[in-house]
TORLUM-16548 format. One record per residue: x, y, z of N, C-alpha, C, O in turn; chain. Coordinates in pm, whole numbers. Layout:
<lumvos>
+--------+--------+--------+--------+--------+--------+--------+--------+--------+--------+--------+--------+---+
!    nxx !    nyy !    nzz !   caxx !   cayy !   cazz !    cxx !    cyy !    czz !    oxx !    oyy !    ozz ! c !
+--------+--------+--------+--------+--------+--------+--------+--------+--------+--------+--------+--------+---+
!      X !      Y !      Z !      X !      Y !      Z !      X !      Y !      Z !      X !      Y !      Z ! A !
...
+--------+--------+--------+--------+--------+--------+--------+--------+--------+--------+--------+--------+---+
</lumvos>
This chain:
<lumvos>
+--------+--------+--------+--------+--------+--------+--------+--------+--------+--------+--------+--------+---+
!    nxx !    nyy !    nzz !   caxx !   cayy !   cazz !    cxx !    cyy !    czz !    oxx !    oyy !    ozz ! c !
+--------+--------+--------+--------+--------+--------+--------+--------+--------+--------+--------+--------+---+
!     85 !   -117 !      0 !      0 !      0 !      0 !     90 !    123 !      0 !    143 !    164 !    103 ! A !
!    105 !    180 !   -115 !    200 !    289 !   -136 !    168 !    413 !    -53 !    258 !    469 !     10 ! A !
!     44 !    456 !    -53 !      9 !    578 !     19 !     29 !    561 !    169 !     76 !    653 !    236 ! A !
!     -6 !    447 !    224 !     15 !    422 !    366 !    164 !    425 !    399 !    203 !    477 !    503 ! A !
!    247 !    368 !    310 !    392 !    372 !    331 !    445 !    515 !    328 !    536 !    550 !    404 ! A !
!    388 !    598 !    241 !    430 !    739 !    235 !    392 !    815 !    361 !    467 !    901 !    407 ! A !
!    276 !    784 !    417 !    232 !    854 !    538 !    313 !    809 !    659 !    359 !    892 !    738 ! A !
!    330 !    679 !    674 !    406 !    623 !    786 !    548 !    598 !    736 !    587 !    484 !    712 ! A !
!    625 !    706 !    720 !    759 !    693 !    664 !    868 !    675 !    768 !    982 !    647 !    734 ! A !
!    834 !    692 !    896 !    932 !    672 !   1002 !   1006 !    797 !   1043 !   1062 !    801 !   1153 ! A !
!   1009 !    899 !    961 !   1080 !   1022 !    997 !    985 !   1139 !   1018 !   1004 !   1219 !   1109 ! A !
!    885 !   1150 !    932 !    791 !   1263 !    940 !    648 !   1214 !    962 !    553 !   1274 !    912 ! A !
!    634 !   1108 !   1035 !    503 !   1042 !   1048 !    398 !   1134 !   1106 !    289 !   1146 !   1050 ! A !
!    429 !   1201 !   1217 !    326 !   1287 !   1279 !    291 !   1404 !   1189 !    174 !   1442 !   1180 ! A !
!    388 !   1461 !   1122 !    360 !   1572 !   1030 !    275 !   1523 !    913 !    185 !   1593 !    867 ! A !
!    305 !   1404 !    864 !    226 !   1348 !    754 !     83 !   1321 !    797 !    -11 !   1347 !    722 ! A !
!     65 !   1269 !    918 !    -70 !   1243 !    969 !   -144 !   1375 !    986 !   -262 !   1385 !    951 ! A !
!    -77 !   1477 !   1038 !   -140 !   1608 !   1052 !   -180 !   1664 !    916 !   -283 !   1730 !    904 ! A !
!    -98 !   1639 !    813 !   -132 !   1685 !    678 !   -256 !   1611 !    626 !   -340 !   1671 !    559 ! A !
!   -267 !   1483 !    655 !   -385 !   1406 !    612 !   -509 !   1455 !    685 !   -616 !   1469 !    625 ! A !
!   -496 !   1482 !    815 !   -609 !   1534 !    893 !   -654 !   1669 !    836 !   -774 !   1694 !    822 ! A !
!   -557 !   1756 !    803 !   -591 !   1886 !    744 !   -658 !   1868 !    608 !   -752 !   1940 !    575 ! A !
!   -611 !   1772 !    530 !   -673 !   1746 !    400 !   -815 !   1696 !    416 !   -904 !   1735 !    340 ! A !
!   -839 !   1609 !    516 !   -976 !   1562 !    542 !  -1067 !   1677 !    582 !  -1181 !   1685 !    536 ! A !
!  -1017 !   1766 !    667 !  -1097 !   1882 !    707 !  -1126 !   1972 !    587 !  -1236 !   2024 !    574 ! A !
!  -1027 !   1990 !    499 !  -1045 !   2073 !    381 !  -1145 !   2008 !    284 !  -1230 !   2077 !    227 ! A !
!  -1134 !   1877 !    267 !  -1229 !   1808 !    180 !  -1371 !   1819 !    233 !  -1467 !   1834 !    157 ! A !
!  -1384 !   1812 !    367 !  -1517 !   1825 !    425 !  -1572 !   1965 !    402 !  -1688 !   1981 !    366 ! A !
!  -1489 !   2067 !    423 !  -1534 !   2205 !    407 !  -1577 !   2233 !    264 !  -1668 !   2312 !    241 ! A !
!  -1513 !   2170 !    168 !  -1548 !   2190 !     27 !  -1650 !   2090 !    -23 !  -1697 !   2101 !   -137 ! A !
!  -1686 !   1991 !     59 !  -1783 !   1890 !     17 !  -1727 !   1790 !    -82 !  -1801 !   1734 !   -162 ! A !
!  -1597 !   1768 !    -76 !  -1530 !   1678 !   -169 !  -1518 !   1540 !   -106 !  -1476 !   1530 !     10 ! A !
!  -1554 !   1434 !   -176 !  -1535 !   1300 !   -120 !  -1387 !   1264 !   -112 !  -1305 !   1314 !   -189 ! A !
!  -1353 !   1179 !    -18 !  -1216 !   1134 !      0 !  -1179 !   1044 !   -117 !  -1256 !    954 !   -152 ! A !
!  -1062 !   1065 !   -179 !  -1020 !    974 !   -287 !  -1012 !    830 !   -238 !   -978 !    806 !   -122 ! A !
!  -1043 !    736 !   -325 !  -1049 !    596 !   -285 !   -915 !    544 !   -235 !   -911 !    461 !   -144 ! A !
!   -804 !    592 !   -291 !   -673 !    547 !   -246 !   -646 !    593 !   -102 !   -593 !    517 !    -22 ! A !
!   -683 !    716 !    -71 !   -667 !    766 !     65 !   -761 !    695 !    161 !   -722 !    662 !    273 ! A !
!   -884 !    672 !    118 !   -981 !    601 !    204 !   -932 !    460 !    237 !   -953 !    412 !    348 ! A !
!   -867 !    394 !    143 !   -813 !    261 !    168 !   -689 !    266 !    257 !   -663 !    172 !    332 ! A !
!   -613 !    374 !    249 !   -488 !    385 !    326 !   -513 !    422 !    472 !   -433 !    384 !    558 ! A !
!   -620 !    494 !    502 !   -642 !    544 !    638 !   -650 !    432 !    742 !   -581 !    442 !    843 ! A !
!   -728 !    326 !    723 !   -729 !    219 !    826 !   -594 !    151 !    842 !   -558 !    110 !    952 ! A !
!   -520 !    138 !    733 !   -387 !     76 !    740 !   -293 !    163 !    820 !   -218 !    114 !    904 ! A !
!   -298 !    293 !    795 !   -213 !    387 !    868 !   -247 !    386 !   1017 !   -158 !    383 !   1101 ! A !
!   -375 !    387 !   1048 !   -418 !    386 !   1189 !   -368 !    259 !   1258 !   -318 !    265 !   1371 ! A !
!   -380 !    145 !   1192 !   -334 !     19 !   1252 !   -184 !     21 !   1275 !   -137 !    -24 !   1380 ! A !
!   -109 !     71 !   1180 !     37 !     77 !   1195 !     77 !    171 !   1309 !    167 !    141 !   1387 ! A !
!      9 !    285 !   1316 !     45 !    383 !   1419 !      8 !    332 !   1559 !     80 !    359 !   1655 ! A !
!   -102 !    259 !   1570 !   -144 !    210 !   1702 !    -49 !    102 !   1757 !    -47 !     78 !   1877 ! A !
!     28 !     38 !   1669 !    126 !    -61 !   1715 !    253 !      4 !   1768 !    341 !    -65 !   1820 ! A !
!    266 !    134 !   1756 !    386 !    204 !   1801 !    393 !    205 !   1954 !    292 !    195 !   2023 ! A !
!    515 !    216 !   2004 !    535 !    226 !   2149 !    521 !    370 !   2198 !    506 !    394 !   2318 ! A !
!    524 !    465 !   2106 !    518 !    607 !   2141 !    373 !    652 !   2161 !    290 !    635 !   2071 ! A !
!    343 !    710 !   2277 !    207 !    762 !   2297 !    175 !    877 !   2201 !     58 !    897 !   2168 ! A !
!    274 !    951 !   2157 !    249 !   1061 !   2063 !    206 !   1008 !   1927 !    118 !   1065 !   1862 ! A !
!    268 !    899 !   1884 !    230 !    838 !   1757 !     91 !    776 !   1769 !     10 !    785 !   1676 ! A !
!     62 !    713 !   1882 !    -70 !    656 !   1902 !   -176 !    766 !   1906 !   -287 !    747 !   1856 ! A !
!   -143 !    879 !   1964 !   -237 !    992 !   1966 !   -262 !   1045 !   1825 !   -373 !   1087 !   1792 ! A !
!   -158 !   1043 !   1741 !   -176 !   1084 !   1602 !   -272 !    989 !   1531 !   -351 !   1032 !   1447 ! A !
!   -264 !    859 !   1563 !   -355 !    763 !   1504 !   -499 !    791 !   1545 !   -590 !    783 !   1463 ! A !
!   -519 !    823 !   1670 !   -653 !    855 !   1719 !   -705 !    981 !   1652 !   -822 !    988 !   1614 ! A !
!   -619 !   1080 !   1637 !   -658 !   1205 !   1571 !   -701 !   1178 !   1427 !   -799 !   1235 !   1379 ! A !
!   -627 !   1092 !   1359 !   -662 !   1057 !   1221 !   -795 !    981 !   1216 !   -878 !   1007 !   1129 ! A !
!   -814 !    889 !   1307 !   -940 !    814 !   1311 !  -1059 !    906 !   1335 !  -1163 !    892 !   1270 ! A !
!  -1043 !    998 !   1428 !  -1153 !   1092 !   1457 !  -1181 !   1183 !   1339 !  -1297 !   1212 !   1310 ! A !
!  -1077 !   1228 !   1269 !  -1097 !   1315 !   1153 !  -1170 !   1240 !   1042 !  -1259 !   1295 !    977 ! A !
!  -1134 !   1113 !   1022 !  -1202 !   1033 !    919 !  -1348 !   1009 !    957 !  -1437 !   1021 !    872 ! A !
!  -1373 !    977 !   1083 !  -1511 !    955 !   1128 !  -1593 !   1084 !   1119 !  -1709 !   1081 !   1079 ! A !
!  -1533 !   1196 !   1157 !  -1603 !   1325 !   1149 !  -1638 !   1358 !   1004 !  -1749 !   1404 !    975 ! A !
!  -1544 !   1333 !    914 !  -1570 !   1358 !    772 !  -1687 !   1273 !    723 !  -1777 !   1324 !    655 ! A !
!  -1686 !   1144 !    757 !  -1794 !   1055 !    714 !  -1928 !   1095 !    775 !  -2030 !   1094 !    707 ! A !
!  -1927 !   1131 !    902 !  -2050 !   1170 !    970 !  -2109 !   1297 !    909 !  -2230 !   1304 !    886 ! A !
!  -2026 !   1394 !    883 !  -2077 !   1520 !    826 !  -2130 !   1500 !    685 !  -2231 !   1559 !    648 ! A !
!  -2064 !   1417 !    606 !  -2113 !   1391 !    470 !  -2246 !   1316 !    475 !  -2336 !   1346 !    397 ! A !
!  -2258 !   1219 !    565 !  -2385 !   1145 !    577 !  -2496 !   1237 !    628 !  -2609 !   1228 !    581 ! A !
!  -2464 !   1323 !    722 !  -2563 !   1415 !    777 !  -2610 !   1513 !    669 !  -2730 !   1541 !    659 ! A !
!  -2519 !   1564 !    591 !  -2555 !   1656 !    483 !  -2642 !   1586 !    379 !  -2740 !   1642 !    332 ! A !
!  -2605 !   1465 !    344 !  -2685 !   1389 !    246 !  -2825 !   1363 !    300 !  -2921 !   1371 !    224 ! A !
!  -2837 !   1333 !    429 !  -2967 !   1309 !    489 !  -3052 !   1435 !    487 !  -3171 !   1430 !    453 ! A !
!  -2993 !   1549 !    524 !  -3069 !   1675 !    522 !  -3116 !   1708 !    381 !  -3229 !   1751 !    361 ! A !
!  -3029 !   1687 !    283 !  -3067 !   1717 !    145 !  -3179 !   1624 !     98 !  -3271 !   1668 !     28 ! A !
!  -3171 !   1497 !    135 !  -3275 !   1402 !     95 !  -3409 !   1437 !    158 !  -3513 !   1429 !     93 ! A !
!  -3406 !   1475 !    285 !  -3532 !   1511 !    352 !  -3588 !   1639 !    293 !  -3710 !   1651 !    280 ! A !
!  -3504 !   1735 !    259 !  -3552 !   1860 !    201 !  -3612 !   1836 !     63 !  -3708 !   1903 !     24 ! A !
!  -3556 !   1741 !    -11 !  -3607 !   1711 !   -145 !  -3738 !   1634 !   -143 !  -3810 !   1635 !   -243 ! A !
!  -3771 !   1568 !    -33 !  -3890 !   1483 !    -31 !  -4007 !   1546 !     44 !  -4105 !   1477 !     72 ! A !
!  -4000 !   1674 !     78 !  -4112 !   1739 !    144 !  -4230 !   1744 !     48 !  -4216 !   1795 !    -64 ! A !
!  -4349 !   1692 !     87 !  -4461 !   1684 !     -6 !  -4515 !   1820 !    -50 !  -4557 !   1835 !   -164 ! A !
!  -4516 !   1918 !     37 !  -4574 !   2047 !      2 !  -4469 !   2153 !    -26 !  -4505 !   2269 !    -49 ! A !
!  -4342 !   2118 !    -25 !  -4238 !   2215 !    -52 !  -4194 !   2293 !     70 !  -4099 !   2371 !     62 ! A !
!  -4261 !   2274 !    183 !  -4224 !   2345 !    305 !  -4147 !   2251 !    397 !  -4185 !   2136 !    416 ! A !
!  -4042 !   2301 !    453 !  -3973 !   2222 !    553 !  -4020 !   2267 !    691 !  -4089 !   2368 !    703 ! A !
!  -3982 !   2194 !    792 !  -4026 !   2226 !    928 !  -3973 !   2362 !    971 !  -4035 !   2429 !   1054 ! A !
!  -3860 !   2405 !    918 !  -3804 !   2535 !    958 !  -3879 !   2651 !    895 !  -3866 !   2765 !    941 ! A !
!  -3958 !   2625 !    791 !  -4031 !   2733 !    726 !  -4172 !   2752 !    782 !  -4238 !   2850 !    749 ! A !
!  -4218 !   2661 !    865 !  -4352 !   2670 !    921 !  -4352 !   2766 !   1039 !  -4271 !   2750 !   1131 ! A !
!  -4438 !   2866 !   1040 !  -4440 !   2959 !   1151 !  -4498 !   2896 !   1278 !  -4578 !   2803 !   1270 ! A !
!  -4457 !   2946 !   1391 !  -4508 !   2900 !   1520 !  -4640 !   2971 !   1545 !  -4645 !   3094 !   1542 ! A !
!  -4745 !   2895 !   1570 !  -4876 !   2954 !   1591 !  -4908 !   2974 !   1739 !  -4976 !   3069 !   1776 ! A !
!  -4858 !   2884 !   1823 !  -4895 !   2890 !   1963 !  -4782 !   2830 !   2045 !  -4728 !   2725 !   2010 ! A !
!  -4747 !   2895 !   2153 !  -4646 !   2844 !   2245 !  -4716 !   2811 !   2376 !  -4782 !   2897 !   2436 ! A !
!  -4702 !   2687 !   2419 !  -4768 !   2642 !   2539 !  -4714 !   2719 !   2660 !  -4593 !   2738 !   2673 ! A !
!  -4802 !   2763 !   2745 !  -4762 !   2835 !   2864 !  -4795 !   2984 !   2857 !  -4803 !   3050 !   2961 ! A !
!  -4815 !   3037 !   2737 !  -4855 !   3176 !   2724 !  -5006 !   3183 !   2727 !  -5074 !   3103 !   2662 ! A !
!  -5060 !   3279 !   2801 !  -5205 !   3294 !   2807 !  -5263 !   3347 !   2680 !  -5373 !   3309 !   2640 ! A !
!  -5190 !   3433 !   2615 !  -5239 !   3491 !   2489 !  -5137 !   3454 !   2380 !  -5022 !   3420 !   2409 ! A !
!  -5181 !   3463 !   2257 !  -5092 !   3435 !   2145 !  -5003 !   3557 !   2122 !  -5053 !   3661 !   2079 ! A !
!  -4873 !   3549 !   2149 !  -4786 !   3666 !   2136 !  -4758 !   3704 !   1991 !  -4694 !   3806 !   1965 ! A !
!  -4804 !   3622 !   1896 !  -4773 !   3648 !   1755 !  -4886 !   3721 !   1683 !  -4877 !   3744 !   1563 ! A !
!  -4992 !   3756 !   1754 !  -5102 !   3829 !   1690 !  -5085 !   3977 !   1708 !  -5168 !   4055 !   1661 ! A !
+--------+--------+--------+--------+--------+--------+--------+--------+--------+--------+--------+--------+---+
</lumvos>
C-alpha cells in the first residue's frame, strides 16, 4: 500500500498524519469525497500507528481516526438533510412553518 507507506515513513510520520487530517478537514469544508486510495490507506495507517510504542504516535492515530469519522458523519448528515428537504410533499420544511402557539402563554404573542 503505497500511500500508507508514504504517510508512515518513520521520519515525518506525525507531520504526515497532521497533513492528512488537514486534508480531510479541507475536503469536508469543500464537500469533496475522499479519494479511494486515501480512504483505503487510512485504516492501514491507523493500525500501523497504534502498534507504536510512542504515545504521541498513538495519539496521532486517534486524531486521524476521529478526523475520518467526522468527515464521514458530516457527509452522511448533509446527504440526509438534502434528501429530507427534497422529499417534502408540500415544498415546506419544518423550519419554514411559523409557530402559531407556544404552550404556557395565556395569549398568542404572535397576533
